[in-house]
C-alpha positions as CSV (number, residue, x, y, z in Angstrom):
1,M,71.8,-132.1,-29.3
2,R,71.4,-131.4,-33.0
3,S,71.5,-127.7,-34.1
4,V,68.5,-125.9,-35.4
5,S,68.8,-123.2,-38.1
6,F,66.4,-120.3,-38.5
7,N,64.6,-120.6,-41.9
8,A,61.9,-118.0,-42.7
9,N,60.5,-120.3,-45.4
10,I,59.1,-122.8,-42.9
11,G,55.9,-122.3,-40.9
12,P,55.2,-122.7,-37.2
13,R,53.9,-126.2,-37.8
14,A,57.3,-127.3,-39.2
15,L,59.0,-125.5,-36.4
16,A,57.0,-127.4,-33.8
17,L,57.9,-130.7,-35.5
18,T,61.6,-129.7,-35.6
19,L,61.5,-129.2,-31.8
20,L,60.1,-132.6,-31.3
21,T,62.8,-134.1,-33.6
22,V,65.8,-132.4,-32.1
23,T,64.7,-133.2,-28.5
24,A,64.0,-136.9,-29.2
25,P,66.6,-138.7,-26.9
26,A,68.8,-141.5,-28.2
27,A,68.1,-145.0,-27.0
28,H,71.2,-145.0,-24.7
29,S,70.0,-142.0,-22.8
30,A,66.6,-143.4,-21.9
31,D,67.6,-143.7,-18.2
32,W,67.1,-139.9,-17.7
33,I,63.7,-139.7,-19.4
34,Q,60.9,-138.8,-17.0
35,L,57.2,-139.3,-17.6
36,P,55.6,-136.0,-18.9
37,Q,53.5,-133.9,-16.6
38,W,50.1,-133.2,-18.0
39,E,46.8,-131.3,-17.5
40,V,43.4,-131.6,-19.1
41,D,40.7,-129.0,-18.2
42,V,37.3,-128.1,-19.5
43,D,35.6,-124.7,-19.1
44,V,31.9,-124.7,-19.7
45,R,29.9,-121.4,-19.6
46,L,26.4,-120.0,-19.3
47,V,26.5,-116.7,-21.3
48,S,24.1,-113.8,-21.5
49,S,25.2,-111.2,-24.1
50,D,23.7,-108.3,-26.0
51,G,26.9,-107.7,-28.0
52,Q,27.3,-107.0,-31.7
53,K,28.6,-109.6,-34.1
54,S,31.9,-110.8,-32.6
55,F,35.3,-110.7,-34.3
56,V,35.4,-114.5,-34.4
57,N,32.3,-114.3,-36.7
58,G,33.8,-111.5,-38.8
59,G,32.1,-108.6,-37.1
60,L,33.1,-105.5,-35.3
61,G,31.8,-106.3,-31.8
62,T,34.1,-106.0,-28.8
63,L,33.0,-109.1,-26.9
64,R,33.9,-112.7,-27.4
65,F,30.2,-113.8,-27.4
66,D,27.5,-111.7,-29.3
67,R,23.8,-111.7,-28.8
68,T,23.3,-114.8,-31.0
69,Q,25.6,-116.8,-28.8
70,S,23.8,-116.5,-25.4
71,G,23.3,-119.8,-23.7
72,L,25.5,-122.8,-22.9
73,R,28.9,-122.4,-24.5
74,L,32.4,-124.0,-24.4
75,G,34.8,-121.6,-22.9
76,R,37.9,-123.7,-23.5
77,A,39.0,-127.3,-23.5
78,R,42.7,-127.6,-23.0
79,L,45.5,-130.2,-22.9
80,A,49.0,-129.2,-21.6
81,L,52.1,-131.4,-21.6
82,S,55.4,-130.6,-19.9
83,E,58.3,-133.0,-20.1
84,A,61.7,-132.7,-18.5
85,L,64.6,-133.6,-20.8
86,G,67.4,-134.1,-18.4
87,E,68.1,-131.6,-15.6
88,V,68.0,-128.3,-17.4
89,W,66.0,-128.8,-20.6
90,S,62.2,-129.1,-20.8
91,L,59.5,-129.2,-23.6
92,R,56.1,-127.6,-23.3
93,L,53.0,-128.0,-25.5
94,D,49.7,-126.3,-25.0
95,A,46.7,-127.2,-27.1
96,S,43.1,-125.8,-26.9
97,A,39.6,-126.1,-28.4
98,W,37.5,-123.0,-28.3
99,G,34.2,-124.3,-29.5
100,D,33.9,-122.0,-32.6
101,D,34.2,-122.4,-36.3
102,D,38.0,-122.1,-36.7
103,R,39.4,-124.5,-39.3
104,N,41.2,-126.6,-36.7
105,P,38.8,-127.8,-33.9
106,V,41.9,-128.4,-31.7
107,D,45.2,-126.5,-32.2
108,L,48.3,-125.4,-30.4
109,T,48.7,-122.0,-28.7
110,E,52.2,-122.6,-27.5
111,A,55.0,-125.2,-28.2
112,Y,58.5,-124.5,-27.1
113,L,61.8,-125.9,-25.8
114,Q,63.3,-124.3,-22.7
115,L,66.8,-124.3,-21.2
116,R,67.2,-123.3,-17.6
117,P,70.8,-123.9,-16.3
118,Y,71.5,-123.7,-12.6
119,P,72.2,-120.2,-11.2
120,F,75.9,-119.2,-11.2
121,A,77.6,-116.4,-9.2
122,G,74.3,-114.7,-8.5
123,F,73.0,-114.9,-12.1
124,R,70.5,-117.1,-13.9
125,F,70.0,-117.6,-17.6
126,R,67.0,-118.9,-19.5
127,L,66.6,-119.7,-23.2
128,K,63.3,-120.5,-25.1
129,A,62.9,-121.7,-28.7
130,G,59.6,-122.3,-30.4
131,A,56.2,-120.6,-30.2
132,F,55.3,-118.8,-27.0
133,Y,54.1,-115.5,-25.5
134,A,56.5,-112.6,-25.1
135,P,56.9,-111.5,-21.4
136,I,54.6,-108.5,-21.6
137,S,51.5,-109.4,-19.6
138,L,51.3,-108.8,-15.8
139,E,47.7,-110.1,-15.8
140,N,47.9,-113.4,-17.7
141,R,50.1,-115.4,-15.3
142,A,48.1,-118.6,-14.9
143,A,48.5,-121.9,-16.8
144,G,47.5,-121.7,-20.4
145,W,48.3,-117.9,-20.4
146,E,45.0,-117.3,-18.6
147,S,44.2,-114.6,-16.0
148,P,43.6,-115.8,-12.4
149,Y,41.5,-112.6,-11.8
150,T,38.8,-112.5,-14.5
151,L,37.5,-114.6,-17.4
152,S,37.9,-111.8,-20.0
153,Y,41.4,-110.3,-20.4
154,S,42.1,-106.6,-20.5
155,A,42.1,-104.9,-23.9
156,I,45.9,-105.0,-24.0
157,N,46.2,-108.7,-23.3
158,T,43.2,-109.6,-25.5
159,W,45.1,-108.0,-28.4
160,L,48.3,-109.8,-27.5
161,G,46.5,-113.1,-27.4
162,E,44.8,-112.4,-30.8
163,E,47.6,-111.1,-32.9
164,L,51.1,-111.7,-31.3
165,R,53.1,-114.8,-30.7
166,T,56.9,-115.2,-30.5
167,I,57.9,-117.9,-33.0
168,G,61.6,-117.8,-32.6
169,V,64.0,-117.6,-29.7
170,E,64.1,-115.6,-26.4
171,G,66.9,-115.2,-23.9
172,Q,66.6,-113.8,-20.3
173,L,69.4,-113.0,-17.9
174,D,68.5,-112.5,-14.2
175,W,70.6,-110.9,-11.5
176,L,69.4,-112.6,-8.3
177,G,69.9,-109.8,-5.8
178,T,67.6,-111.5,-3.3
179,H,70.1,-114.4,-3.2
180,T,72.9,-112.1,-2.2
181,G,71.3,-110.0,0.5
182,H,69.5,-107.4,-1.6
183,G,65.8,-106.8,-1.7
184,F,65.3,-107.0,-5.4
185,D,66.1,-108.9,-8.6
186,L,66.7,-107.5,-12.1
187,A,66.3,-109.1,-15.5
188,L,67.1,-108.3,-19.1
189,V,65.1,-110.1,-21.9
190,G,65.4,-110.1,-25.7
191,G,63.8,-112.1,-28.5
192,L,64.1,-112.7,-32.2
193,F,61.1,-113.9,-34.1
194,G,59.4,-114.5,-37.4
195,W,56.0,-115.6,-38.7
196,N,54.1,-112.5,-37.3
197,D,54.1,-110.1,-40.3
198,P,50.3,-109.7,-40.5
199,A,50.2,-108.5,-36.9
200,G,48.2,-105.2,-36.9
201,T,45.4,-106.5,-39.2
202,V,42.9,-106.9,-36.4
203,I,43.6,-103.7,-34.5
204,A,43.4,-101.7,-37.8
205,T,40.2,-103.4,-38.9
206,R,38.2,-103.8,-35.7
207,G,40.3,-102.2,-32.9
208,F,40.5,-103.4,-29.4
209,S,38.2,-105.9,-27.7
210,L,37.9,-107.7,-24.4
211,S,37.9,-111.5,-24.7
212,D,39.8,-114.6,-23.5
213,R,40.1,-116.4,-26.9
214,Q,43.7,-116.9,-28.0
215,T,44.5,-117.3,-31.7
216,T,46.0,-120.7,-32.3
217,L,49.2,-121.2,-34.2
218,F,47.6,-122.7,-37.3
219,G,44.2,-121.1,-37.0
220,R,42.7,-117.9,-38.4
221,V,41.0,-114.8,-37.2
222,G,37.7,-113.7,-38.9
223,S,35.0,-115.5,-40.7
224,S,34.4,-116.8,-44.2
225,D,30.9,-115.2,-44.0
226,S,30.3,-111.7,-45.1
227,G,31.9,-109.2,-42.7
228,P,34.6,-106.6,-42.5
229,L,37.1,-109.0,-40.9
230,K,38.0,-111.7,-43.5
231,P,39.8,-114.8,-42.4
232,I,43.5,-114.1,-42.0
233,E,46.5,-116.2,-40.8
234,L,48.3,-114.0,-38.3
235,F,51.3,-116.3,-37.7
236,H,52.8,-116.2,-41.2
237,E,56.2,-115.1,-42.6
238,I,56.0,-112.8,-45.6
239,D,59.2,-110.7,-45.9
240,G,61.9,-112.9,-44.5
241,R,63.0,-110.3,-42.0
242,P,63.0,-111.2,-38.3
243,G,61.4,-109.0,-35.7
244,Y,62.7,-108.4,-32.2
245,Y,61.8,-107.2,-28.7
246,A,63.9,-106.1,-25.7
247,G,62.8,-105.4,-22.2
248,V,63.8,-105.0,-18.5
249,E,62.1,-106.2,-15.3
250,G,62.6,-105.4,-11.7
251,R,61.2,-107.5,-8.7
252,Y,61.1,-106.4,-5.1
253,F,60.8,-109.5,-2.9
254,D,58.4,-110.9,-5.4
255,R,55.8,-108.5,-4.1
256,V,56.3,-105.7,-6.7
257,V,57.0,-106.3,-10.4
258,I,57.9,-103.6,-12.8
259,R,58.2,-104.5,-16.5
260,A,59.0,-102.5,-19.7
261,L,59.4,-103.8,-23.2
262,H,59.8,-102.5,-26.8
263,Y,58.4,-104.7,-29.6
264,D,58.9,-104.3,-33.4
265,N,58.1,-106.9,-36.0
266,R,60.2,-105.0,-38.6
267,A,57.8,-105.9,-41.4
268,D,58.3,-104.7,-44.9
269,P,55.1,-103.0,-46.1
270,D,56.0,-103.7,-49.7
271,A,56.1,-107.5,-49.2
272,F,52.9,-109.4,-50.2
273,D,51.9,-113.0,-49.9
274,S,49.3,-114.1,-52.4
275,A,48.7,-117.4,-50.5
276,I,47.0,-115.6,-47.6
277,H,46.2,-112.4,-49.6
278,S,48.0,-110.2,-47.1
279,S,50.9,-107.8,-47.1
280,A,53.3,-107.4,-44.2
281,W,52.1,-104.9,-41.5
282,P,54.9,-103.0,-39.7
283,T,53.8,-102.9,-36.1
284,H,55.7,-101.6,-33.1
285,F,54.8,-100.6,-29.6
286,N,56.1,-99.9,-26.1
287,S,54.6,-101.4,-22.9
288,V,55.1,-100.5,-19.3
289,G,53.4,-102.2,-16.3
290,L,53.4,-102.7,-12.6
291,R,52.0,-105.4,-10.3
292,A,52.0,-105.1,-6.5
293,E,50.8,-107.7,-4.0
294,S,50.4,-107.5,-0.3
295,A,50.6,-110.2,2.3
296,S,46.9,-109.7,3.1
297,G,45.7,-110.8,-0.3
298,W,45.5,-107.5,-2.2
299,T,46.8,-107.2,-5.8
300,A,46.9,-104.1,-7.9
301,I,48.0,-104.1,-11.6
302,V,48.4,-101.1,-14.0
303,Q,49.6,-101.4,-17.6
304,W,50.1,-99.0,-20.5
305,L,50.7,-99.8,-24.2
306,D,51.4,-97.3,-27.0
307,G,52.3,-98.2,-30.6
308,Q,51.5,-98.0,-34.3
309,T,50.7,-100.3,-37.2
310,Y,50.5,-99.2,-40.9
311,A,50.1,-100.5,-44.4
312,E,51.0,-99.1,-47.9
313,P,48.7,-100.7,-50.4
314,H,49.0,-99.3,-54.0
315,S,51.5,-96.7,-52.8
316,E,48.9,-95.2,-50.4
317,D,49.8,-94.5,-46.7
318,Y,47.5,-95.9,-43.9
319,R,48.6,-95.6,-40.3
320,W,46.8,-96.5,-37.1
321,P,48.5,-95.3,-33.8
322,F,47.0,-97.1,-30.9
323,R,47.0,-96.8,-27.1
324,A,45.5,-98.8,-24.3
325,R,45.7,-98.9,-20.5
326,F,44.1,-100.6,-17.6
327,A,44.0,-100.6,-13.8
328,M,42.8,-103.5,-11.7
329,V,42.3,-104.2,-8.0
330,S,41.8,-107.7,-6.7
331,R,41.4,-109.2,-3.2
332,Q,41.8,-112.9,-2.3
333,I,40.3,-114.2,0.9
334,R,41.1,-117.9,1.3
335,N,39.6,-119.6,-1.8
336,H,37.5,-116.6,-2.8
337,R,38.7,-113.7,-5.1
338,L,37.0,-110.4,-6.1
339,S,38.4,-108.3,-8.9
340,V,37.5,-105.0,-10.6
341,R,39.2,-103.6,-13.7
342,Y,38.9,-100.5,-15.8
343,D,40.1,-100.3,-19.4
344,S,40.6,-97.4,-21.7
345,F,41.7,-97.8,-25.4
346,T,42.1,-95.7,-28.6
347,V,42.9,-96.4,-32.2
348,D,43.5,-93.4,-34.4
349,S,43.2,-93.5,-38.2
350,E,45.7,-91.5,-40.3
351,S,45.0,-92.3,-44.0
352,D,45.3,-90.3,-47.3
353,D,41.5,-90.3,-47.8
354,G,40.7,-89.3,-44.2
355,D,37.6,-91.5,-43.9
356,G,38.4,-92.6,-40.3
357,Y,38.3,-96.3,-41.2
358,G,39.7,-98.3,-38.3
359,A,39.5,-95.5,-35.7
360,Q,38.1,-96.5,-32.3
361,H,37.9,-95.2,-28.8
362,G,36.2,-96.7,-25.8
363,H,36.4,-97.9,-22.2
364,A,35.2,-100.9,-20.3
365,W,34.4,-102.1,-16.7
366,T,34.9,-105.7,-15.6
367,A,33.9,-107.2,-12.3
368,A,34.5,-110.9,-11.4
369,Y,34.1,-113.3,-8.5
370,V,36.2,-116.5,-8.4
371,F,35.6,-119.5,-6.1
372,E,38.1,-122.4,-6.1
373,P,36.9,-125.1,-3.7
374,G,39.9,-127.3,-4.6
375,T,42.6,-127.8,-7.2
376,Q,40.2,-129.4,-9.7
377,W,37.3,-127.0,-9.6
378,K,36.9,-123.3,-10.3
379,V,33.7,-121.3,-10.5
380,T,33.8,-117.7,-11.9
381,V,31.0,-115.1,-12.4
382,E,31.9,-112.1,-14.5
383,W,30.1,-109.0,-15.6
384,L,31.6,-107.0,-18.5
385,R,30.4,-103.7,-20.1
386,V,32.2,-102.1,-23.0
387,T,31.3,-98.7,-24.5
388,S,33.0,-97.8,-27.7
389,D,32.8,-95.7,-30.9
390,A,34.1,-97.0,-34.2
391,P,33.3,-95.2,-37.6
392,S,34.0,-98.5,-39.3
393,R,30.6,-99.8,-38.1
394,A,28.9,-97.0,-40.1
395,I,31.2,-97.4,-43.1
396,E,31.0,-101.3,-43.3
397,L,27.7,-102.2,-41.7
398,G,25.6,-99.1,-42.0
399,T,24.9,-99.1,-38.2
400,R,25.6,-96.5,-35.5
401,S,29.2,-96.1,-34.8
402,A,28.6,-95.9,-31.0
403,A,27.8,-99.1,-29.1
404,T,27.4,-100.2,-25.5
405,E,27.8,-104.0,-25.1
406,N,27.2,-106.1,-22.0
407,Q,28.1,-109.7,-21.2
408,V,27.6,-111.9,-18.1
409,Q,29.2,-115.3,-17.8
410,L,29.0,-118.1,-15.3
411,A,32.0,-120.5,-15.9
412,V,32.6,-123.9,-14.3
413,R,36.1,-125.3,-14.9
414,F,37.2,-128.9,-14.1
415,A,40.9,-129.9,-14.3
416,L,42.7,-133.2,-14.1
417,G,46.4,-134.1,-14.1
418,P,49.6,-133.5,-12.1
419,L,50.0,-130.0,-13.5
420,A,46.5,-129.1,-12.2
421,R,47.5,-129.7,-8.6
């Protein structure tokens, strides 16, 4: 295996190509190559929304689809590949199309190489390298970093899907207590990453939202049309300084999971990249969550996130402390699932001029019904109502700062491939 060096001057596209190069097997080792596992799925939706202009279109709405997007829509078209490289190495690629006006109609959301050696003396180690999600979410546990409970993610996980991606390395060490007669397992995880210096732009401009659209590795957030949220590349290296995260996890018989993590991109606010017209945004947060499941099909999830992002343009000081939390209860009965979730979120604005730009507070209710008649089909009906107040709407758009937005979706998903089974 050739070695891979960390170079902050290359982008995520070059990193993905490097992974493919270093994992290409020599001709003499072709006997251990296995055919890649794959999945193709298409999610088509019928949408009814009275929401304001969405963030994808450069607006300050809190929903994925606004009032101009009611009707038949593409939720997601996805291709996933997973290839075993010997007994302990594997390669994973996940690409999606979201049916909007991003500059790449199809793009990667994750691309990483993983090492999973066999457990030894009650311990197990895992190493990831590439582009992937940090282990924060207790909700988005399905393939493609989707939620099995609802269509729209919680405010916390919507933000993680919009602005954060680990482009670097992550290691996790598990103590397998359940293999040695104990009732629980413990894990330590840590990651080093780059190419995420603009993280914080969206939450300081628009605040939280509830959506299921994940920003792609080479895509942008925002619109070239007039709007507060201009197009921005979020997965970009500006200051050459790696960020990090560290966390712990406890599992009780796989029925209860407790997870805590600290995240800091260590961005230098004095660094500026003229190519994307953005400075680095120092962003850090803490997250704590719990998921509990019963043998009778009940699931309960609670999660809390607290952090801050800030910028220092022209020697001025702008800070946006943010907080979000949600609680969800779900019940599965055979191939039917009902879920209800409540979200609460706040972004404070602490700037020298005190105009309140970027401040937001609000809450949301989500209810969803999921029916899976088989491994290939999935039908979901979801109702979402978000009430929020954001002074930026009055400052930027001249509209009322308070808004109540409603969205109803009927989604039909069809999947093919070995990974879909």
